[in-house]
LUMTORLO-93410 format. One record per residue (C-alpha): x, y, z; residue in one letter. Coordinates in pm, 1 decimal. Layout:
{{X,Y,Z},"A"},
...
This chain:
{{5514.6,3154.4,6155.1},"M"},
{{5361.8,2957.6,6461.4},"N"},
{{5585.7,2660.0,6362.4},"D"},
{{5914.8,2801.8,6437.7},"R"},
{{6200.2,2576.4,6603.6},"Y"},
{{6346.2,2737.4,6908.2},"D"},
{{6591.1,2619.0,7112.4},"A"},
{{6509.2,2392.2,7300.5},"G"},
{{6157.1,2306.1,7159.1},"Y"},
{{6111.0,1982.8,7069.4},"G"},
{{6389.7,1810.1,7279.4},"G"},
{{6228.2,1438.1,7209.9},"D"},
{{6350.9,1457.2,6846.7},"H"},
{{6669.1,1361.2,6682.1},"D"},
{{6648.1,1719.5,6415.8},"D"},
{{6601.8,2029.9,6510.1},"Q"},
{{6592.1,2344.3,6387.2},"Y"},
{{6765.6,2684.1,6451.1},"E"},
{{6664.0,3044.8,6312.4},"L"},
{{6947.7,3259.8,6176.6},"V"},
{{6753.7,3507.7,5974.4},"G"},
{{6564.9,3672.4,5736.9},"Y"},
{{6563.0,3647.1,5371.0},"D"},
{{6536.5,3997.6,5102.2},"E"},
{{6115.3,3875.8,5152.9},"Y"},
{{6095.0,3922.8,5529.1},"G"},
{{6089.3,3515.9,5558.7},"R"},
{{6262.1,3329.6,5829.8},"P"},
{{6557.3,3146.8,5749.1},"V"},
{{6626.1,2848.6,5963.1},"Y"},
{{6893.2,2529.0,5962.8},"R"},
{{6934.7,2245.2,6126.9},"Q"},
{{7127.7,2230.2,6508.7},"A"},
{{7498.6,2085.1,6505.1},"P"},
{{7470.3,1789.0,6696.0},"Q"},
{{7773.6,1899.9,6929.3},"Q"},
{{7563.5,2162.8,7107.8},"Q"},
{{7802.4,2409.6,7293.5},"A"},
{{7758.5,2447.7,7681.4},"P"},
{{7461.7,2743.5,7752.2},"Q"},
{{7480.8,2974.2,7964.3},"Q"},
{{7272.8,3089.1,8255.4},"P"},
{{6913.6,3198.0,8100.4},"Y"},
{{6928.5,3600.6,8190.1},"D"},
{{6611.4,3752.5,8089.7},"P"},
{{6671.7,4050.0,8111.8},"Y"},
{{7028.5,4093.2,7978.6},"A"},
{{7130.1,4214.7,7635.1},"Q"},
{{6793.6,4203.9,7501.3},"Q"},
{{6745.6,4503.0,7354.7},"Q"},
{{6891.1,4411.5,6949.8},"G"},
{{6763.5,4200.0,6686.7},"Y"},
{{7042.5,3975.8,6726.1},"G"},
{{6986.9,3786.4,6999.3},"Y"},
{{7076.1,3426.5,7019.4},"D"},
{{7008.2,3239.5,7299.4},"P"},
{{7248.7,2916.1,7141.3},"Y"},
{{7550.8,3172.6,7069.4},"A"},
{{7864.8,3097.6,7315.1},"T"},
{{7988.8,3450.9,7218.9},"G"},
{{7942.6,3757.0,7366.9},"T"},
{{7715.0,3986.0,7136.9},"Q"},
{{7755.2,4375.9,7034.5},"Q"},
{{7557.2,4581.0,7216.4},"P"},
{{7254.1,4775.5,6982.4},"V"},
{{7241.3,5116.3,6986.8},"P"},
{{6870.0,5264.8,7056.2},"P"},
{{6666.1,5274.9,6799.0},"Y"},
{{6656.2,5583.1,6537.8},"D"},
{{6306.1,5583.6,6394.4},"P"},
{{6391.6,5930.6,6178.1},"Y"},
{{6647.1,5793.3,6025.7},"G"},
{{6899.2,6069.0,6101.3},"T"},
{{7229.7,5937.2,6121.7},"G"},
{{7355.6,5955.6,6406.5},"Q"},
{{7293.8,5620.5,6515.3},"Q"},
{{7620.7,5403.6,6464.9},"P"},
{{7586.2,5142.8,6173.5},"P"},
{{7473.9,4810.8,6321.8},"M"},
{{7589.6,4480.8,6139.2},"P"},
{{7316.3,4329.8,5965.2},"S"},
{{7277.0,3996.7,5891.0},"Y"},
{{7476.3,3789.3,5598.5},"D"},
{{7238.6,3480.0,5472.5},"P"},
{{7493.0,3372.6,5245.6},"Y"},
{{7811.9,3380.2,5505.4},"G"},
{{7998.0,3608.5,5312.8},"T"},
{{8105.9,3816.6,5616.6},"G"},
{{8035.9,4178.5,5428.6},"A"},
{{7838.2,4381.5,5629.1},"P"},
{{7582.4,4600.3,5488.5},"Q"},
{{7581.1,5032.5,5498.8},"G"},
{{7868.0,4963.9,5834.9},"G"},
{{8217.5,4927.4,5959.2},"A"},
{{8372.0,4597.4,5930.1},"P"},
{{8230.4,4351.9,6170.7},"S"},
{{8317.9,3969.9,6248.8},"A"},
{{8143.1,3719.0,6058.9},"P"},
{{7886.7,3535.9,6248.7},"Y"},
{{7982.7,3200.8,6369.8},"D"},
{{7690.9,2964.5,6485.1},"P"},
{{8008.0,2682.3,6600.9},"Y"},
{{8082.7,2984.0,6890.0},"G"},
{{8423.6,3010.3,6678.5},"R"},
{{8614.6,3337.7,6660.5},"A"},
{{8674.9,3430.8,6321.2},"A"},
{{9002.0,3387.2,6285.0},"A"},
{{9103.0,3580.6,5991.6},"S"},
{{8913.9,3679.4,5645.1},"G"},
{{8618.2,3542.2,5500.6},"Q"},
{{8523.8,3202.0,5504.1},"Q"},
{{8380.1,3012.0,5214.2},"P"},
{{8032.4,2960.9,5165.3},"R"},
{{7884.0,2567.5,5288.2},"V"},
{{7546.2,2547.4,5098.4},"A"},
{{7474.0,2237.8,5303.6},"E"},
{{7484.7,2400.6,5659.9},"Q"},
{{7166.5,2599.6,5622.0},"T"},
{{6854.9,2381.2,5607.0},"A"},
{{6501.2,2449.1,5528.1},"Y"},
{{6181.6,2355.5,5659.0},"I"},
{{5944.5,2157.3,5480.0},"P"},
{{5767.3,2346.9,5177.9},"Q"},
{{5975.6,2649.5,5239.6},"Q"},
{{6106.4,2773.8,4901.0},"A"},
{{6507.3,2719.1,4855.2},"G"},
{{6779.6,3009.8,4867.2},"P"},
{{6776.7,3274.6,4625.5},"V"},
{{7111.8,3309.1,4426.8},"E"},
{{7215.1,3662.2,4532.6},"P"},
{{7249.4,3893.4,4218.0},"T"},
{{7431.2,4222.2,4177.5},"R"},
{{7102.6,4461.9,4262.8},"E"},
{{7057.4,4207.9,4550.5},"A"},
{{7391.0,4295.6,4713.8},"E"},
{{7392.6,4659.7,4611.2},"A"},
{{7415.9,4834.2,4881.3},"P"},
{{7105.1,5109.2,4996.5},"G"},
{{6863.7,4851.0,4767.4},"R"},
{{6511.5,4788.9,4956.0},"D"},
{{6476.2,4461.3,4982.1},"E"},
{{6158.5,4465.2,4882.4},"R"},
{{6191.8,4585.7,4524.0},"D"},
{{6117.8,4346.9,4344.2},"Y"},
{{6143.3,4357.2,3974.7},"R"},
{{6006.9,4158.9,3677.3},"T"},
{{6297.1,3853.7,3637.5},"E"},
{{6253.2,3768.4,3982.5},"Q"},
{{5914.7,3578.6,3908.0},"F"},
{{5848.6,3285.6,3691.2},"A"},
{{5546.0,3192.8,3468.9},"F"},
{{5461.1,2895.2,3452.9},"V"},
{{5281.5,2735.1,3145.9},"E"},
{{5042.0,2479.3,3295.9},"E"},
{{4919.5,2237.9,3100.7},"P"},
{{4540.3,2199.3,3070.4},"D"},
{{4467.4,1872.8,3064.5},"G"},
{{4112.4,1940.4,2963.7},"D"},
{{4198.8,2070.2,2657.5},"S"},
{{4071.1,1784.4,2466.6},"E"},
{{3790.4,1767.3,2615.3},"D"},
{{3708.5,2114.4,2611.7},"V"},
{{3757.3,2018.5,2155.1},"I"},
{{3529.6,1713.9,2185.3},"D"},
{{3273.8,1918.8,2369.0},"W"},
{{3255.1,2183.4,2152.1},"L"},
{{3302.1,1964.6,1799.9},"N"},
{{2928.5,1765.7,1984.5},"F"},
{{2790.2,2133.7,2022.5},"T"},
{{2871.9,2237.1,1659.0},"E"},
{{2758.1,1863.0,1501.5},"N"},
{{2445.9,1870.5,1727.3},"R"},
{{2357.1,2225.7,1634.9},"T"},
{{2413.7,2133.6,1271.3},"E"},
{{2201.8,1778.2,1307.8},"R"},
{{1917.3,2027.9,1481.2},"R"},
{{1934.4,2267.8,1163.2},"E"},
{{1914.0,1950.4,932.9},"E"},
{{1604.9,1847.6,1083.7},"A"},
{{1459.1,2118.7,1095.2},"K"},
{{1537.9,2156.9,707.1},"R"},
{{1423.9,1793.8,627.8},"R"},
{{1062.3,1907.4,824.0},"A"},
{{1063.5,2181.3,610.1},"R"},
{{1082.8,2011.0,241.7},"S"},
{{868.6,1760.3,397.6},"R"},
{{590.7,2032.1,468.8},"L"},
{{637.7,2194.1,121.3},"V"},
{{639.3,1831.4,-2.6},"A"},
{{275.4,1742.7,156.7},"L"},
{{138.6,2143.3,73.1},"V"},
{{209.1,2024.8,-288.7},"V"},
{{32.5,1693.1,-268.7},"V"},
{{-275.5,1749.7,-101.3},"L"},
{{-306.7,2072.0,-370.3},"A"},
{{-218.3,1829.8,-693.3},"L"},
{{-547.5,1598.3,-519.7},"V"},
{{-755.6,1868.6,-422.3},"A"},
{{-749.3,2024.6,-831.3},"V"},
{{-753.2,1656.2,-914.5},"G"},
{{-1060.8,1544.3,-761.5},"G"},
{{-1226.0,1926.2,-844.6},"V"},
{{-1135.7,1834.3,-1223.6},"G"},
{{-1242.2,1485.6,-1188.3},"Y"},
{{-1577.1,1607.1,-1034.3},"L"},
{{-1565.0,1886.3,-1345.4},"W"},
{{-1566.7,1596.2,-1611.2},"Y"},
{{-1836.7,1362.4,-1393.7},"A"},
{{-2098.7,1680.3,-1389.3},"G"},
{{-2075.1,1642.5,-1023.0},"K"},
{{-1975.6,1991.7,-938.6},"L"},
{{-2226.9,2216.7,-758.0},"P"},
{{-2384.6,2514.9,-951.2},"G"},
{{-2299.6,2373.5,-1281.4},"L"},
{{-2621.4,2269.7,-1486.1},"S"},
{{-2670.8,1886.7,-1624.8},"K"},
{{-2710.1,2052.0,-1912.1},"S"},
{{-2357.4,2176.1,-1912.8},"G"},
{{-2219.2,1903.0,-1758.1},"S"},
{{-2378.4,1669.5,-2035.9},"K"},
{{-2215.4,1876.1,-2265.8},"T"},
{{-1907.6,1860.0,-2163.5},"A"},
{{-1925.2,1492.2,-2136.2},"T"},
{{-2060.8,1490.7,-2478.5},"A"},
{{-1804.2,1664.4,-2654.9},"T"},
{{-1487.1,1441.6,-2457.8},"A"},
{{-1644.7,1124.4,-2608.4},"A"},
{{-1675.2,1287.6,-2910.5},"G"},
{{-1352.1,1390.4,-2927.9},"A"},
{{-1215.8,1073.9,-2895.4},"Q"},
{{-1080.1,765.9,-3157.1},"N"},
{{-1228.9,472.3,-3207.7},"R"},
{{-1180.4,267.7,-3510.4},"D"},
{{-1489.8,6.2,-3592.0},"V"},
{{-1558.7,-303.2,-3862.2},"I"},
{{-1845.6,-425.3,-3826.7},"V"},
{{-1880.4,-835.1,-3889.4},"V"},
{{-2170.9,-1034.4,-3995.4},"H"},
{{-2208.1,-1371.0,-3875.9},"L"},
{{-2383.4,-1644.1,-4177.2},"H"},
{{-2511.8,-1940.1,-4059.7},"N"},
{{-2469.9,-2143.8,-4374.2},"T"},
{{-2729.9,-2490.3,-4222.6},"K"},
{{-3042.2,-2275.7,-4096.3},"K"},
{{-3018.9,-1942.8,-4232.5},"G"},
{{-3003.9,-1626.5,-4065.9},"G"},
{{-2764.2,-1408.2,-3964.6},"T"},
{{-2604.2,-1217.9,-3686.5},"S"},
{{-2417.9,-909.6,-3672.2},"T"},
{{-2231.8,-712.8,-3439.9},"A"},
{{-2001.7,-393.7,-3429.8},"L"},
{{-1609.2,-430.5,-3291.9},"L"},
{{-1498.8,-98.4,-3162.4},"V"},
{{-1110.6,-22.3,-3039.8},"D"},
{{-1172.7,306.7,-2884.7},"N"},
{{-783.7,435.1,-2888.3},"T"},
{{-789.0,720.9,-2704.1},"T"},
{{-921.8,539.6,-2381.3},"T"},
{{-760.9,205.3,-2473.9},"K"},
{{-1077.9,-7.4,-2465.8},"Q"},
{{-1236.7,-262.5,-2666.3},"G"},
{{-1570.8,-342.3,-2712.0},"T"},
{{-1854.4,-590.9,-2922.3},"T"},
{{-2163.3,-364.2,-2958.3},"V"},
{{-2472.8,-642.7,-3108.1},"L"},
{{-2710.9,-521.3,-3316.3},"L"},
{{-3005.8,-636.0,-3308.0},"P"},
{{-3153.4,-767.4,-3625.1},"N"},
{{-3493.5,-607.7,-3620.6},"S"},
{{-3279.0,-251.8,-3618.3},"L"},
{{-3467.6,-33.6,-3784.7},"A"},
{{-3209.4,70.7,-4131.3},"L"},
{{-3360.5,326.1,-4428.4},"T"},
{{-3242.7,163.3,-4791.1},"D"},
{{-3052.4,307.4,-5059.2},"D"},
{{-3462.4,412.9,-5209.9},"D"},
{{-3537.4,565.3,-4880.7},"G"},
{{-3731.7,304.7,-4811.2},"N"},
{{-3705.8,170.3,-4386.0},"T"},
{{-3651.6,-191.4,-4363.2},"T"},
{{-3432.4,-364.2,-4056.4},"T"},
{{-3097.3,-501.2,-4035.5},"L"},
{{-3163.3,-864.5,-4119.0},"A"},
{{-3317.8,-786.6,-4456.0},"K"},
{{-3074.7,-499.2,-4547.5},"S"},
{{-2775.3,-762.7,-4488.7},"V"},
{{-2973.3,-1015.6,-4747.6},"D"},
{{-3052.2,-717.0,-4984.0},"G"},
{{-2853.7,-485.4,-4959.2},"D"},
{{-2487.8,-633.5,-4904.6},"G"},
{{-2231.6,-571.3,-4706.2},"S"},
{{-2186.8,-178.4,-4871.4},"S"},
{{-2516.8,-74.6,-4829.8},"G"},
{{-2585.8,-214.8,-4457.6},"T"},
{{-2260.1,-80.8,-4372.5},"R"},
{{-2404.1,325.0,-4507.7},"D"},
{{-2732.7,269.1,-4354.2},"A"},
{{-2558.1,203.1,-4044.2},"L"},
{{-2329.3,494.3,-4055.5},"D"},
{{-2664.7,711.4,-4107.6},"T"},
{{-2847.0,583.6,-3795.2},"V"},
{{-2585.9,552.3,-3538.1},"L"},
{{-2355.1,865.3,-3663.9},"G"},
{{-2035.8,602.3,-3637.8},"T"},
{{-1757.8,609.0,-3960.1},"N"},
{{-1751.8,194.9,-3986.9},"I"},
{{-1429.7,156.1,-4200.1},"E"},
{{-1484.7,-213.5,-4310.2},"G"},
{{-1658.4,-511.9,-4351.7},"T"},
{{-1597.2,-855.2,-4240.6},"W"},
{{-1817.2,-1143.5,-4338.0},"R"},
{{-1793.2,-1441.2,-4174.6},"L"},
{{-1970.7,-1775.2,-4216.6},"D"},
{{-2001.1,-2041.3,-3995.7},"T"},
{{-1768.2,-2281.6,-4179.1},"P"},
{{-1463.8,-2023.0,-4128.9},"Y"},
{{-1588.8,-1926.4,-3724.5},"L"},
{{-1537.8,-2288.5,-3681.6},"Q"},
{{-1140.3,-2262.8,-3863.8},"N"},
{{-1124.8,-1978.9,-3656.6},"L"},
{{-1189.1,-2154.6,-3334.0},"V"},
{{-958.1,-2450.4,-3427.3},"D"},
{{-634.2,-2238.8,-3538.9},"L"},
{{-636.7,-2050.7,-3180.4},"V"},
{{-672.7,-2371.5,-3048.1},"G"},
{{-963.7,-2377.8,-2872.7},"N"},
{{-1140.0,-2130.6,-2675.5},"I"},
{{-1300.8,-2099.8,-2305.4},"D"},
{{-1719.0,-1948.8,-2231.8},"V"},
{{-1950.6,-1911.1,-1952.7},"D"},
{{-2248.4,-2081.9,-2146.1},"T"},
{{-2580.2,-2012.2,-1996.2},"N"},
{{-2753.5,-2288.1,-2179.5},"A"},
{{-2698.3,-2670.6,-2277.5},"D"},
{{-2703.7,-2721.8,-2660.3},"V"},
{{-2829.6,-3019.3,-2829.1},"P"},
{{-2576.5,-3204.1,-3095.4},"D"},
{{-2712.4,-3045.6,-3456.2},"P"},
{{-2634.4,-3383.4,-3587.7},"D"},
{{-2841.0,-3595.9,-3351.1},"A"},
{{-3063.3,-3821.9,-3479.9},"T"},
{{-3207.2,-3949.3,-3163.4},"K"},
{{-3401.0,-3725.1,-2929.6},"K"},
{{-3257.8,-3726.6,-2551.5},"G"},
{{-2890.7,-3759.4,-2654.5},"A"},
{{-2606.7,-3580.5,-2458.8},"A"},
{{-2604.4,-3191.0,-2468.7},"P"},
{{-2334.5,-3107.6,-2738.7},"F"},
{{-2212.8,-2833.1,-2512.0},"V"},
{{-2310.0,-2801.6,-2143.2},"H"},
{{-2425.8,-2517.0,-1942.3},"K"},
{{-2116.3,-2407.2,-1702.6},"G"},
{{-1846.9,-2170.8,-1649.7},"K"},
{{-1483.9,-2232.7,-1813.9},"D"},
{{-1677.2,-2443.1,-2054.3},"Q"},
{{-1362.0,-2534.2,-2330.0},"T"},
{{-1527.8,-2483.1,-2687.0},"L"},
{{-1390.7,-2638.2,-2992.8},"S"},
{{-1442.4,-2513.9,-3370.6},"G"},
{{-1751.5,-2756.6,-3426.5},"K"},
{{-1908.8,-2661.2,-3059.7},"M"},
{{-1847.6,-2287.1,-3071.4},"A"},
{{-2032.4,-2260.5,-3403.3},"V"},
{{-2369.9,-2454.8,-3282.3},"A"},
{{-2338.8,-2219.7,-2947.4},"Y"},
{{-2312.4,-1891.4,-3125.5},"A"},
{{-2591.7,-1992.0,-3338.7},"T"},
{{-2849.7,-2152.7,-3069.7},"Y"},
{{-3132.4,-2005.0,-2995.1},"R"},
{{-3440.0,-2211.1,-2761.2},"A"},
{{-3762.2,-2219.1,-2789.4},"S"},
{{-3906.3,-1955.4,-2708.2},"G"},
{{-3626.1,-1722.6,-2676.0},"E"},
{{-3587.2,-1359.1,-2826.4},"A"},
{{-3351.3,-1310.2,-3085.3},"Q"},
{{-3131.6,-1085.4,-2838.5},"N"},
{{-3026.2,-1440.0,-2640.3},"A"},
{{-2879.7,-1613.8,-2909.5},"Q"},
{{-2693.0,-1278.2,-3006.1},"L"},
{{-2516.4,-1245.7,-2689.5},"E"},
{{-2419.3,-1622.1,-2733.5},"R"},
{{-2257.0,-1488.4,-3060.5},"F"},
{{-2091.2,-1222.1,-2861.7},"G"},
{{-1915.1,-1468.7,-2630.7},"Q"},
{{-1764.0,-1655.2,-2891.8},"V"},
{{-1647.2,-1371.5,-3046.3},"M"},
{{-1449.4,-1226.5,-2712.4},"Q"},
{{-1350.9,-1564.8,-2652.6},"G"},
{{-1188.5,-1603.9,-2994.5},"V"},
{{-1018.0,-1235.7,-2917.9},"L"},
{{-845.8,-1408.9,-2599.6},"R"},
{{-725.4,-1650.7,-2802.4},"K"},
{{-573.2,-1464.3,-3092.5},"L"},
{{-252.1,-1366.2,-3132.3},"S"},
{{-160.0,-996.4,-3005.6},"S"},
{{133.8,-942.4,-3296.0},"D"},
{{9.6,-839.2,-3573.7},"P"},
{{193.2,-1034.7,-3840.0},"T"},
{{62.8,-1375.9,-3652.2},"A"},
{{-305.5,-1252.1,-3648.0},"A"},
{{-271.7,-1136.1,-4035.7},"T"},
{{-124.2,-1501.0,-4094.4},"T"},
{{-417.5,-1691.2,-3921.4},"T"},
{{-667.7,-1487.2,-4111.2},"V"},
{{-496.3,-1544.1,-4447.9},"Q"},
{{-506.6,-1912.4,-4332.9},"T"},
{{-872.7,-1883.7,-4374.1},"L"},
{{-872.1,-1885.7,-4667.6},"A"},
{{-1195.3,-1672.0,-4705.0},"Q"},
{{-1295.8,-1389.1,-4974.0},"I"},
{{-1305.7,-1044.6,-4776.7},"L"},
{{-1494.2,-764.6,-4878.0},"D"},
{{-1282.6,-492.0,-5074.8},"P"},
{{-1305.7,-244.4,-4783.8},"S"},
{{-1040.4,-485.1,-4581.0},"L"},
{{-767.6,-631.5,-4669.6},"T"},
{{-594.2,-957.4,-4436.6},"D"},
{{-369.4,-732.5,-4332.4},"K"},
{{-569.3,-511.3,-4217.3},"D"},
{{-814.3,-747.7,-4057.8},"L"},
{{-484.1,-869.0,-3848.7},"G"},
{{-359.0,-596.6,-3769.1},"T"},
{{-707.5,-475.9,-3599.8},"F"},
{{-761.7,-778.2,-3478.7},"L"},
{{-445.4,-796.7,-3305.7},"A"},
{{-487.6,-446.4,-3131.8},"K"},
{{-789.4,-593.2,-2991.7},"L"},
{{-709.0,-925.7,-2866.4},"A"},
{{-406.2,-725.5,-2642.2},"D"},
{{-696.8,-562.9,-2490.6},"L"},
{{-881.1,-859.2,-2436.5},"A"},
{{-646.4,-1051.0,-2300.0},"K"},
{{-568.9,-736.8,-2074.9},"G"},
{{-934.6,-722.7,-1945.5},"G"},
{{-978.0,-382.5,-2094.2},"D"},
{{-1296.7,-554.8,-2350.2},"Y"},
{{-1619.3,-545.5,-2270.6},"K"},
{{-1976.9,-654.4,-2474.0},"T"},
{{-2301.4,-438.9,-2490.8},"A"},
{{-2615.9,-521.5,-2639.7},"L"},
{{-2793.6,-179.6,-2843.6},"L"},
{{-3105.9,-184.6,-2703.8},"P"},
{{-3376.6,-147.5,-2945.8},"V"},
{{-3755.4,-97.6,-2885.6},"Q"},
{{-4051.5,-332.2,-3036.7},"N"},
{{-4066.6,-91.2,-3366.1},"D"},
{{-3695.1,-154.5,-3416.5},"G"},
{{-3639.5,226.4,-3304.3},"T"},
{{-3360.5,312.4,-3071.6},"M"},
{{-3468.2,408.2,-2722.0},"S"},
{{-3292.7,705.4,-2537.2},"A"},
{{-3149.2,490.5,-2328.1},"Q"},
{{-2959.5,334.0,-2633.2},"A"},
{{-2840.9,668.5,-2751.4},"S"},
{{-2693.0,742.6,-2387.0},"A"},
{{-2494.5,441.2,-2298.1},"S"},
{{-2438.2,286.9,-2600.8},"V"},
{{-2447.5,553.7,-2926.5},"V"},
{{-2293.9,784.5,-2772.6},"K"},
{{-2069.4,632.9,-2532.5},"D"},
{{-1927.2,334.9,-2692.5},"V"},
{{-1960.7,443.6,-3050.2},"L"},
{{-1932.7,845.8,-3011.2},"G"},
{{-2222.1,915.5,-3276.2},"G"},
{{-2551.4,1050.7,-3272.7},"T"},
{{-2857.9,812.4,-3340.9},"A"},
{{-3109.6,902.7,-3633.1},"K"},
{{-3408.8,637.5,-3610.3},"S"},
{{-3595.0,622.8,-3926.8},"P"},
{{-3907.9,813.3,-3941.6},"D"},
{{-4196.1,597.6,-3830.8},"K"},
{{-4411.8,698.1,-4131.2},"G"},
{{-4186.2,580.7,-4366.9},"D"},
{{-4294.6,209.1,-4267.0},"A"},
{{-4651.4,-3.4,-4255.0},"V"},
{{-4707.5,-41.1,-3886.1},"S"},
{{-4823.3,-357.0,-3800.5},"V"},
{{-5003.3,-432.4,-3441.1},"S"},
{{-4959.3,-819.8,-3377.4},"V"},
{{-5225.0,-1006.1,-3111.9},"Q"},
{{-5168.5,-1391.0,-3026.0},"N"},
{{-5435.2,-1604.9,-3044.1},"A"},
{{-5269.6,-1924.6,-3133.0},"S"},
{{-5204.1,-2059.3,-2789.1},"G"},
{{-4827.2,-2089.3,-2832.7},"V"},
{{-4663.8,-1767.3,-2647.4},"K"},
{{-4337.3,-1810.7,-2868.3},"D"},
{{-4561.7,-1694.0,-3168.3},"N"},
{{-4531.0,-1384.6,-3076.4},"T"},
{{-4187.9,-1366.8,-3117.5},"E"},
{{-4120.5,-1515.3,-3440.0},"K"},
{{-4400.0,-1316.8,-3583.2},"A"},
{{-4213.1,-990.3,-3493.6},"R"},
{{-3886.2,-1080.3,-3607.0},"V"},
{{-4071.0,-1211.5,-3980.4},"V"},
{{-4233.9,-897.5,-3996.3},"L"},
{{-3960.1,-703.7,-3885.7},"L"},
{{-3712.3,-865.8,-4163.6},"N"},
{{-3979.5,-779.2,-4386.1},"G"},
{{-3958.8,-406.8,-4361.9},"G"},
{{-4248.2,-375.7,-4114.9},"F"},
{{-4303.1,-160.2,-3821.0},"T"},
{{-4419.5,-380.3,-3545.6},"F"},
{{-4669.9,-314.5,-3275.8},"L"},
{{-4743.7,-571.4,-2952.9},"E"},
{{-5122.4,-651.2,-2926.9},"G"},
{{-5055.9,-907.7,-2642.5},"G"},
{{-5234.7,-1213.2,-2586.6},"T"},
{{-5632.0,-1284.1,-2670.1},"A"},
{{-5813.7,-1424.2,-2333.7},"T"},
{{-5936.5,-1706.4,-2589.0},"A"},
{{-5775.5,-1869.7,-2866.2},"A"},
{{-5897.0,-1877.5,-3257.7},"S"},
{{-5887.7,-2124.4,-3519.5},"A"},
{{-5795.5,-1889.6,-3818.4},"T"},
{{-5567.1,-1603.0,-3839.7},"S"},
{{-5687.8,-1231.5,-3941.2},"K"},
{{-5537.5,-931.5,-4117.9},"V"},
{{-5740.5,-650.2,-4090.6},"V"},
{{-5726.9,-277.1,-4253.1},"Y"},
{{-5944.5,15.0,-4226.7},"S"},
{{-5878.1,216.4,-4491.5},"D"},
{{-5878.3,122.9,-4877.2},"A"},
{{-5533.8,257.4,-4949.5},"A"},
{{-5384.8,-13.2,-4659.5},"D"},
{{-5520.6,-320.2,-4873.7},"K"},
{{-5259.6,-428.1,-5047.0},"E"},
{{-5011.1,-318.2,-4743.2},"N"},
{{-5259.0,-591.0,-4545.6},"A"},
{{-5205.9,-857.1,-4839.5},"T"},
{{-4794.4,-792.0,-4821.6},"E"},
{{-4801.8,-893.4,-4452.3},"V"},
{{-5006.0,-1227.2,-4481.0},"A"},
{{-4756.8,-1316.4,-4762.0},"K"},
{{-4455.7,-1184.7,-4544.9},"T"},
{{-4617.5,-1379.1,-4184.9},"L"},
{{-4719.9,-1696.2,-4436.5},"G"},
{{-5111.6,-1661.6,-4457.0},"L"},
{{-5342.0,-1746.4,-4700.1},"P"},
{{-5523.3,-1419.3,-4895.6},"G"},
{{-5852.9,-1545.6,-4754.6},"S"},
{{-5683.6,-1405.3,-4416.3},"S"},
{{-5724.2,-1029.4,-4551.3},"V"},
{{-5997.1,-862.6,-4411.8},"T"},
{{-6180.0,-513.2,-4392.1},"K"},
{{-6291.4,-390.4,-4065.7},"G"},
{{-6150.3,-192.9,-3739.0},"K"},
{{-5776.3,-191.4,-3649.5},"V"},
{{-5636.8,-121.9,-3290.6},"T"},
{{-5461.6,276.9,-3295.3},"S"},
{{-5168.7,361.2,-3436.8},"N"},
{{-5156.2,83.0,-3639.0},"A"},
{{-5196.8,67.5,-4028.3},"D"},
{{-5297.9,-330.8,-4020.5},"V"},
{{-5424.6,-537.4,-3724.9},"S"},
{{-5318.6,-924.1,-3725.5},"V"},
{{-5433.4,-1184.7,-3524.2},"V"},
{{-5264.1,-1522.0,-3532.4},"L"},
{{-5526.2,-1806.6,-3483.6},"G"},
{{-5395.1,-2213.8,-3467.0},"Q"},
{{-5341.2,-2209.2,-3827.2},"N"},
{{-5019.4,-1998.1,-3816.8},"Y"},
{{-4704.6,-2191.5,-3898.6},"K"},
{{-4402.6,-2006.3,-3830.3},"P"},
{{-4206.0,-2252.7,-4021.6},"S"},
{{-4398.1,-2213.8,-4340.5},"S"},
{{-4257.9,-1769.4,-4311.5},"S"},
């Protein structure tokens, strides 16, 4: 070691150390020098330096050290060895006097060992207790054994941090795996949704006949099949005006498949076939053939299955509106008071939105037809009143049946109070939910249905097929208006259609004529011409033979002597 304390070193310090020898591991051993220092011998650099036992502080005479024998032949006299524990027993040689650090000669025997006298420098391990193996003669001082070492398990202060880090790493890995699983699940769900949307879109296009590559005829067939497969409940209602005369007819349709309700308005000019096979009109059929014959004729023309007939006279309509607590209708005309005696009186029903109508006001509005209006205008007002009644009628079948029974009207045998009440309750529920509409059946001037009627109403709403009567079955009458009154053409048309004739529009004459004429060209049509004159209220003298317009059996020229009120 470099930091050794020799004699005389550090004289300015109170504490001094001296080398006393080496332990079994070859490390130097020091001890504290005594407080009283013995007188020193003169320094002799050449004296007594041959051995290892040189002690600059020893006061006695040291024993001479024999020459070093590097081959260990045994010829060397025994050399006393240092006993660090002061036992006084030399190792492997003759007995020698123990070492006296204070210069005192050993008087006799072995001296006791004093542990306090041996000192150690800082950070130097203490003396190792001697063992039997260490004191055994002839054992190598550097022969280490396992029991001479102590293995200390140092506590790991970072073990908790390591465990926490492992847990954090494991939890982080699990979260990543869970995030990946959720991402895969969402991706699969998105693919499924997109597939369903695509299939639904293709299905809708196929149903609507809009898929490329499919023929129009094929799409129409598919649509017709889908419409025909729907279930519909249908009844016919006839409104009879007991004061002014005339009827208004409508079909009430409940499509139980699509949950859609509809009122189909039927013009009085609709051409039908009576029980005898003759061509007639709807208005004439209601007056002459009754409910049963009209119902069968409508089934034939429209291809429907009407389950019953509801005859509704105007007084019963008034009571029905009062029972449901008035109705709200968007009126399209000012209706005069039918009981007013003076002209210029305030309207009984005002034109406007959300007009509240009582029973009497509802009847006046449903039967009102202004001057010059077609019959369809009045028919549409009737449809508005019927839809307003359905919106106010109870959706409960029992309550609706009670309302019908309260009317105390005599119903057609094909329809009982309970059947009618239950049917109206279903339509009332659809009307309140906004799933109700009103449609007008398009009819041409000759009373037959157009292709538009077959597509939009008969097929889509009623699910039937239009079968108009053969035009050859009725006498066709061409009417030209020379009276100077525009409304006379429409009035004559209605009268002729109700009379079972086919009406043909002849236009308006350039100049007015004082008298009316009924002309036929074939003698076989003279009787038909005479019947037309009677139907229009014209005198028999107006019938004459002459030239008629093309496609007509009889031609009529309305003069100023034509009075619609007389027909």
